[in-house]
C-alpha positions as a Markdown table, in Angstrom:
| # | Residue | x | y | z |
|---|---|---|---|---|
| 1 | Met | 14.3 | 11.5 | 18.0 |
| 2 | Asn | 13.5 | 13.5 | 14.9 |
| 3 | Thr | 10.4 | 15.7 | 15.5 |
| 4 | Thr | 10.1 | 16.8 | 11.9 |
| 5 | Arg | 6.3 | 16.7 | 11.0 |
| 6 | Leu | 5.3 | 15.2 | 7.7 |
| 7 | Ser | 1.6 | 16.0 | 8.2 |
| 8 | Pro | -0.6 | 16.9 | 11.2 |
| 9 | His | -0.5 | 13.4 | 12.7 |
| 10 | Phe | 2.8 | 11.9 | 11.4 |
| 11 | Leu | 6.4 | 12.5 | 12.3 |
| 12 | Leu | 9.5 | 11.6 | 10.2 |
| 13 | Ser | 10.7 | 9.6 | 13.1 |
| 14 | Glu | 7.7 | 7.2 | 12.8 |
| 15 | Phe | 8.9 | 6.4 | 9.3 |
| 16 | Thr | 12.7 | 6.1 | 10.0 |
| 17 | Tyr | 12.7 | 4.2 | 13.3 |
| 18 | Ser | 13.9 | 0.6 | 12.9 |
| 19 | Lys | 14.8 | -1.8 | 15.6 |
| 20 | Thr | 16.9 | -3.7 | 13.1 |
| 21 | Ala | 18.8 | -0.5 | 12.0 |
| 22 | Glu | 19.4 | 0.4 | 15.7 |
| 23 | Leu | 20.7 | -3.1 | 16.6 |
| 24 | Leu | 23.0 | -3.3 | 13.6 |
| 25 | Gly | 24.1 | 0.3 | 13.6 |
| 26 | Ile | 22.7 | 0.9 | 10.1 |
| 27 | Pro | 22.0 | 4.5 | 9.2 |
| 28 | Asn | 18.4 | 5.0 | 8.0 |
| 29 | Asn | 18.4 | 8.6 | 6.9 |
| 30 | Pro | 16.3 | 9.7 | 3.9 |
| 31 | Thr | 17.1 | 12.3 | 1.3 |
| 32 | Gly | 14.9 | 15.4 | 0.7 |
| 33 | Ser | 13.0 | 13.7 | -2.1 |
| 34 | Gln | 12.4 | 10.7 | 0.0 |
| 35 | Val | 11.0 | 12.9 | 2.8 |
| 36 | Asp | 8.7 | 14.6 | 0.2 |
| 37 | Asn | 7.4 | 11.2 | -0.8 |
| 38 | Met | 6.7 | 10.3 | 2.8 |
| 39 | Ala | 4.8 | 13.5 | 3.2 |
| 40 | Ala | 2.7 | 12.8 | 0.1 |
| 41 | Leu | 1.9 | 9.3 | 1.4 |
| 42 | Cys | 0.8 | 10.9 | 4.7 |
| 43 | His | -1.3 | 13.6 | 3.2 |
| 44 | Asn | -3.0 | 11.5 | 0.5 |
| 45 | Val | -3.4 | 8.1 | 2.3 |
| 46 | Leu | -2.5 | 8.0 | 6.0 |
| 47 | Glu | -4.3 | 11.2 | 7.1 |
| 48 | Pro | -7.5 | 10.2 | 5.4 |
| 49 | Val | -7.3 | 6.7 | 6.9 |
| 50 | Arg | -6.9 | 8.2 | 10.4 |
| 51 | Ala | -9.7 | 10.7 | 9.8 |
| 52 | His | -12.1 | 8.0 | 8.6 |
| 53 | Phe | -11.4 | 5.5 | 11.4 |
| 54 | Gly | -10.9 | 8.1 | 14.1 |
| 55 | Lys | -7.9 | 6.4 | 15.6 |
| 56 | Pro | -4.1 | 6.6 | 15.3 |
| 57 | Val | -2.4 | 4.8 | 12.5 |
| 58 | Lys | 0.6 | 2.7 | 13.6 |
| 59 | Ile | 3.5 | 2.6 | 11.1 |
| 60 | Asn | 5.2 | -0.8 | 11.6 |
| 61 | Ser | 7.7 | -0.2 | 8.8 |
| 62 | Gly | 8.2 | 3.0 | 6.8 |
| 63 | Phe | 11.3 | 4.2 | 5.2 |
| 64 | Arg | 14.2 | 1.8 | 4.6 |
| 65 | Ser | 17.7 | 2.8 | 3.5 |
| 66 | Leu | 19.3 | 0.4 | 0.9 |
| 67 | Ala | 21.5 | -1.1 | 3.7 |
| 68 | Leu | 18.6 | -1.6 | 6.0 |
| 69 | Asn | 16.5 | -3.2 | 3.2 |
| 70 | Glu | 19.3 | -5.6 | 2.3 |
| 71 | Ser | 19.9 | -6.5 | 6.0 |
| 72 | Met | 16.3 | -7.7 | 6.5 |
| 73 | Val | 15.6 | -11.5 | 6.8 |
| 74 | Pro | 14.5 | -12.2 | 4.2 |
| 75 | Pro | 15.8 | -9.2 | 2.4 |
| 76 | Gly | 13.3 | -6.6 | 1.2 |
| 77 | Ala | 12.4 | -6.4 | -2.5 |
| 78 | Lys | 15.2 | -4.8 | -4.5 |
| 79 | Asn | 12.8 | -2.2 | -5.9 |
| 80 | Ser | 10.9 | -1.7 | -2.6 |
| 81 | Gln | 8.9 | 1.5 | -2.4 |
| 82 | His | 9.9 | 1.6 | 1.2 |
| 83 | Met | 13.4 | 2.7 | 0.0 |
| 84 | Lys | 11.8 | 5.6 | -2.0 |
| 85 | Gly | 9.8 | 6.8 | 1.0 |
| 86 | Glu | 6.6 | 5.9 | -0.9 |
| 87 | Ala | 5.3 | 3.0 | 1.3 |
| 88 | Ala | 4.4 | 2.1 | 4.9 |
| 89 | Asp | 3.1 | -1.0 | 6.6 |
| 90 | Ile | 0.3 | 0.0 | 8.9 |
| 91 | Glu | -2.3 | -1.2 | 11.4 |
| 92 | Ile | -4.9 | 0.5 | 13.6 |
| 93 | Lys | -5.5 | -0.9 | 17.1 |
| 94 | Gly | -9.1 | -2.2 | 17.3 |
| 95 | Val | -9.8 | -2.1 | 13.5 |
| 96 | Ala | -9.7 | -5.2 | 11.4 |
| 97 | Asn | -6.9 | -5.0 | 8.8 |
| 98 | Ala | -9.3 | -6.2 | 6.1 |
| 99 | Asp | -11.5 | -3.2 | 6.8 |
| 100 | Ile | -8.5 | -0.8 | 6.5 |
| 101 | Trp | -7.6 | -2.5 | 3.2 |
| 102 | Gln | -11.1 | -2.3 | 1.8 |
| 103 | Trp | -11.6 | 1.4 | 2.8 |
| 104 | Ile | -8.3 | 2.4 | 1.1 |
| 105 | Val | -9.2 | 0.4 | -2.1 |
| 106 | Asp | -12.7 | 1.9 | -2.2 |
| 107 | Asn | -11.9 | 5.5 | -1.3 |
| 108 | Leu | -8.4 | 6.7 | -2.0 |
| 109 | Glu | -5.8 | 7.2 | -4.6 |
| 110 | Tyr | -2.9 | 4.8 | -4.0 |
| 111 | Asp | -0.2 | 2.9 | -5.9 |
| 112 | Gln | -0.4 | -0.5 | -4.1 |
| 113 | Cys | -2.6 | -1.6 | -1.3 |
| 114 | Ile | -1.5 | -5.1 | -0.1 |
| 115 | Ala | -3.2 | -7.1 | 2.6 |
| 116 | Glu | -0.3 | -9.0 | 4.1 |
| 117 | Arg | -0.9 | -12.3 | 5.9 |
| 118 | Leu | -4.5 | -11.6 | 6.9 |
| 119 | Glu | -6.4 | -14.3 | 8.7 |
| 120 | Arg | -10.2 | -14.6 | 8.5 |
| 121 | Asp | -10.5 | -15.7 | 12.2 |
| 122 | Asp | -8.1 | -13.1 | 13.6 |
| 123 | Pro | -8.9 | -9.5 | 12.4 |
| 124 | Ser | -5.6 | -8.2 | 13.9 |
| 125 | Ala | -3.4 | -10.7 | 12.1 |
| 126 | Gly | -1.1 | -9.3 | 9.4 |
| 127 | Trp | -0.8 | -5.7 | 8.3 |
| 128 | Ile | -1.6 | -3.4 | 5.4 |
| 129 | His | 1.2 | -2.3 | 3.0 |
| 130 | Val | 0.2 | 0.9 | 1.3 |
| 131 | Ser | 2.1 | 3.0 | -1.2 |
| 132 | Tyr | 1.5 | 6.3 | -3.0 |
| 133 | Ser | 3.5 | 7.8 | -5.8 |
| 134 | Ile | 3.7 | 11.5 | -6.6 |
| 135 | Lys | 4.2 | 10.6 | -10.3 |
| 136 | Lys | 1.6 | 7.8 | -11.2 |
| 137 | Asn | -0.5 | 5.4 | -9.1 |
| 138 | Arg | -1.3 | 2.0 | -10.4 |
| 139 | Arg | -4.2 | 1.2 | -8.0 |
| 140 | Glu | -3.0 | -2.4 | -7.4 |
| 141 | Ala | -5.3 | -4.0 | -4.9 |
| 142 | Leu | -3.5 | -7.2 | -3.8 |
| 143 | Ser | -3.1 | -9.7 | -1.0 |
| 144 | Ser | -0.1 | -11.7 | 0.1 |
| 145 | Pro | -1.5 | -14.5 | 2.2 |
| 146 | Val | 1.9 | -16.2 | 2.2 |
| 147 | Ser | 5.1 | -14.3 | 2.1 |
| 148 | Gly | 6.3 | -13.7 | -1.5 |
| 149 | Arg | 3.1 | -14.7 | -3.2 |
| 150 | Tyr | 0.6 | -12.0 | -4.5 |
| 151 | Glu | -3.0 | -12.4 | -5.5 |
| 152 | Leu | -5.5 | -9.9 | -6.8 |
| 153 | Gly | -8.2 | -8.7 | -4.3 |
| 154 | Leu | -8.6 | -9.5 | -0.7 |
| 155 | Val | -7.4 | -13.0 | 0.1 |
| 156 | Phe | -6.9 | -14.5 | 3.6 |
| 157 | Lys | -4.2 | -16.9 | 4.8 |
| 158 | Ser | -5.5 | -20.5 | 4.9 |
């Protein structure tokens, strides 16, 4: 396990671990610039989220090598920020994903904040995809209630 620390509360191994990569024997090793991008995401988004909610942030999916991104079912987006080390899919146990999304959108600098498959009647359904770019952030606040479809704002799965 890689114990390289990206920020006070986040390790590189949290971003690079993938059950799919492990099962398929796919290397998931970032370059130095990708590690720098992950550290920037941690310092500018994930650490403030953790401080605000006072609970650990779970990274469900962080960095993805090209081979890992292509092996996913369905395959990840060809220009996925996960491959640049700029994105993570997150959750916080005991905190509604909609609340995480709203707080990021209202309080932080980010590139994209996407509420993925949230359900109004189940606060723990889905996850939040958040990205941060060292270069320029678009501040796109989106939802994807159904895989592959994006809408502006916070939208719940029907």
